[in-house]
C-alpha positions as CSV (number, residue, x, y, z in Angstrom):
1,M,10.4,25.4,-13.9
2,T,8.9,28.7,-14.4
3,G,7.2,30.5,-16.9
4,T,7.2,34.3,-17.7
5,M,4.2,37.1,-18.4
6,P,4.8,39.3,-21.2
7,W,5.5,42.4,-18.5
8,G,8.4,40.7,-17.0
9,L,6.3,38.9,-13.7
10,E,7.6,35.5,-13.5
11,I,5.5,32.3,-12.0
12,P,7.1,28.7,-10.8
13,L,5.1,26.5,-12.7
14,R,2.7,23.6,-11.0
15,P,2.5,20.6,-14.2
16,F,-0.1,18.3,-14.5
17,F,-2.5,17.0,-17.5
18,G,-5.3,19.3,-17.8
19,V,-8.0,16.2,-18.7
20,M,-8.1,12.8,-17.8
21,A,-10.3,10.7,-18.7
22,V,-12.7,7.1,-19.6
23,A,-14.8,6.2,-21.9
24,P,-18.1,7.6,-21.4
25,P,-21.1,5.2,-20.0
26,P,-22.6,4.2,-24.4
27,N,-25.5,5.5,-24.1
28,W,-23.9,9.0,-23.3
29,G,-23.0,8.9,-28.0
30,T,-20.1,10.4,-28.4
31,V,-19.1,13.6,-25.9
32,S,-16.2,16.3,-25.8
33,T,-14.1,16.8,-23.1
34,L,-14.7,19.9,-23.3
35,P,-16.3,19.7,-19.6
36,P,-15.9,17.7,-17.1
37,R,-18.0,15.2,-16.3
38,R,-19.0,11.6,-14.0
39,N,-16.3,9.6,-16.8
40,G,-13.5,13.3,-15.5
41,G,-12.4,14.6,-18.7
42,N,-11.6,18.2,-18.5
43,L,-11.3,18.1,-14.5
44,D,-8.7,20.9,-14.9
45,N,-7.6,19.7,-10.5
46,K,-4.2,21.5,-10.5
47,E,-3.4,19.5,-7.7
48,L,-3.3,16.3,-9.4
49,T,0.3,16.6,-10.2
50,A,2.9,14.3,-10.3
51,G,3.1,11.6,-7.9
52,S,-1.8,12.1,-7.4
53,T,-3.9,9.4,-8.2
54,L,-7.7,9.9,-10.0
55,Y,-9.8,7.1,-9.3
56,L,-12.6,7.4,-12.6
57,P,-15.4,5.2,-12.6
58,I,-15.0,2.2,-15.8
59,H,-18.3,2.9,-17.8
60,V,-16.6,0.0,-20.6
61,D,-15.0,-2.7,-20.7
62,G,-11.4,-1.8,-21.3
63,A,-12.2,2.1,-20.1
64,L,-10.7,3.3,-22.8
65,F,-8.0,6.0,-20.9
66,S,-7.5,9.1,-22.2
67,V,-4.8,12.2,-21.0
68,G,-4.0,15.6,-22.3
69,D,-4.6,19.1,-22.5
70,G,-0.7,19.7,-20.6
71,H,-1.1,22.9,-18.2
72,G,2.2,24.0,-16.5
73,V,0.8,26.4,-14.2
74,Q,-3.3,27.6,-14.1
75,G,-4.8,29.6,-10.6
76,D,-8.4,27.5,-9.3
77,G,-11.1,28.6,-11.2
78,E,-9.2,29.0,-14.5
79,V,-11.6,32.3,-14.8
80,C,-10.8,33.0,-18.3
81,L,-10.3,30.5,-20.3
82,T,-6.0,31.1,-19.6
83,A,-3.6,27.9,-18.5
84,I,-0.4,28.3,-20.0
85,E,-0.4,25.8,-21.9
86,T,2.2,23.2,-22.5
87,G,2.7,19.5,-23.4
88,L,3.4,17.4,-20.9
89,I,4.8,13.2,-21.2
90,G,3.6,11.3,-18.3
91,T,3.9,8.1,-16.7
92,F,0.9,6.2,-15.2
93,E,-0.2,3.1,-13.4
94,L,-3.3,1.9,-14.1
95,I,-5.3,-0.8,-11.9
96,L,-8.9,-2.1,-12.3
97,R,-9.8,-1.5,-8.2
98,D,-12.9,-4.0,-7.9
99,D,-12.9,-3.4,-4.4
100,M,-13.7,0.5,-5.3
101,K,-17.8,1.7,-6.4
102,L,-17.6,5.8,-7.6
103,D,-19.6,7.7,-9.1
104,L,-17.6,11.5,-9.3
105,P,-14.0,11.0,-9.5
106,Y,-12.2,10.4,-6.7
107,A,-8.1,11.7,-6.2
108,E,-5.4,11.4,-3.1
109,T,-2.8,13.5,-3.3
110,P,0.1,12.1,-0.5
111,T,-1.2,15.3,2.0
112,H,-5.1,15.1,0.7
113,A,-8.1,13.3,0.1
114,I,-10.2,15.0,-2.5
115,T,-14.1,14.8,-4.2
116,M,-14.9,16.6,-6.9
117,A,-18.3,17.4,-8.2
118,F,-19.0,19.0,-11.8
119,D,-22.8,20.9,-12.9
120,P,-24.1,24.0,-14.4
121,D,-25.4,25.2,-10.9
122,L,-22.1,26.0,-8.7
123,D,-24.5,25.6,-5.4
124,D,-25.6,22.0,-6.2
125,C,-21.2,21.3,-7.5
126,V,-20.4,22.2,-3.2
127,V,-23.9,20.1,-1.9
128,V,-22.9,16.9,-4.6
129,A,-19.0,17.6,-3.1
130,L,-19.1,18.6,0.2
131,R,-21.9,15.0,0.6
132,Q,-19.0,13.2,-1.6
133,M,-16.4,13.6,1.7
134,I,-19.1,13.1,4.3
135,D,-19.2,9.5,3.1
136,L,-15.7,9.6,2.9
137,I,-14.5,10.4,6.5
138,A,-17.7,8.0,7.6
139,R,-16.8,5.4,6.1
140,K,-12.8,6.0,6.6
141,S,-12.8,6.8,9.9
142,G,-16.3,5.5,11.6
143,I,-17.9,8.2,12.8
144,T,-21.0,9.0,11.9
145,R,-22.1,11.1,9.2
146,E,-23.2,14.2,11.1
147,D,-19.6,14.1,13.1
148,A,-18.5,13.8,9.4
149,Y,-20.5,17.4,8.5
150,S,-19.0,19.6,11.2
151,L,-16.0,18.1,11.0
152,C,-16.1,19.4,7.3
153,S,-16.7,22.9,8.1
154,L,-13.3,22.8,10.3
155,A,-11.3,22.0,8.4
156,A,-12.2,20.9,4.6
157,D,-11.6,22.9,2.6
158,L,-13.6,23.8,-1.3
159,H,-11.9,25.3,-4.3
160,I,-13.5,26.2,-7.6
161,T,-12.7,24.4,-9.6
162,Q,-13.1,25.6,-12.7
163,V,-16.7,28.3,-14.1
164,V,-15.2,27.9,-17.7
165,N,-16.3,24.6,-19.8
166,G,-19.7,24.8,-18.8
167,S,-20.0,22.3,-16.5
168,K,-19.0,24.4,-13.4
169,G,-16.6,22.2,-10.7
170,V,-15.4,21.7,-7.4
171,H,-13.3,19.5,-5.3
172,V,-13.5,19.0,-1.0
173,M,-10.0,19.0,0.4
174,L,-9.8,17.3,3.4
175,E,-5.6,15.5,5.0
176,K,-5.6,13.2,5.0
177,K,-4.7,12.1,9.0
178,Y,-8.9,13.0,9.7
179,L,-9.1,10.4,8.0
180,Q,-8.4,8.1,9.8
181,P,-10.1,5.4,12.5
182,V,-11.8,6.7,15.5
183,R,-10.6,4.8,18.2
184,K,-14.0,4.4,20.8
185,S,-13.2,5.1,24.3
186,A,-13.9,2.9,27.0
């Protein structure tokens, strides 16, 4: 579980699949998996390691889940198209969630909730991913959107997922403990 660079530096490996997607809406036609989109694709989110849960909006019957682009390790941003590429084998449990309505991919690790956004404009990514997190906090905790926005400023972390594949990617991470329903004081 260690990668050795040509100059001798050793880097701990943290394997993940760079591409996870379902089929896009039919009206999109044929699309590449290279830029990330609402249906997933080249998410390159290093947080989506073994034990994580990725939720994707379903656009066609059967979903047509696809996975690939194994990385041994990659930094946030994938700043020059470089990761330690590797073959990976994974086991996936696919569950249709009729109780969820998603516009964009959403993920959970054992400790964090993760909202994501993709756009050629990095500023737009930040706005969309942050709004998704605000909505999630308000819905799960019962606090107002304004209070959720304040909480994001105090406890959420914005990460640049990638800057190299046409669409930029941003993900917002928040510890799940902040999503607990708030008890109203008497």
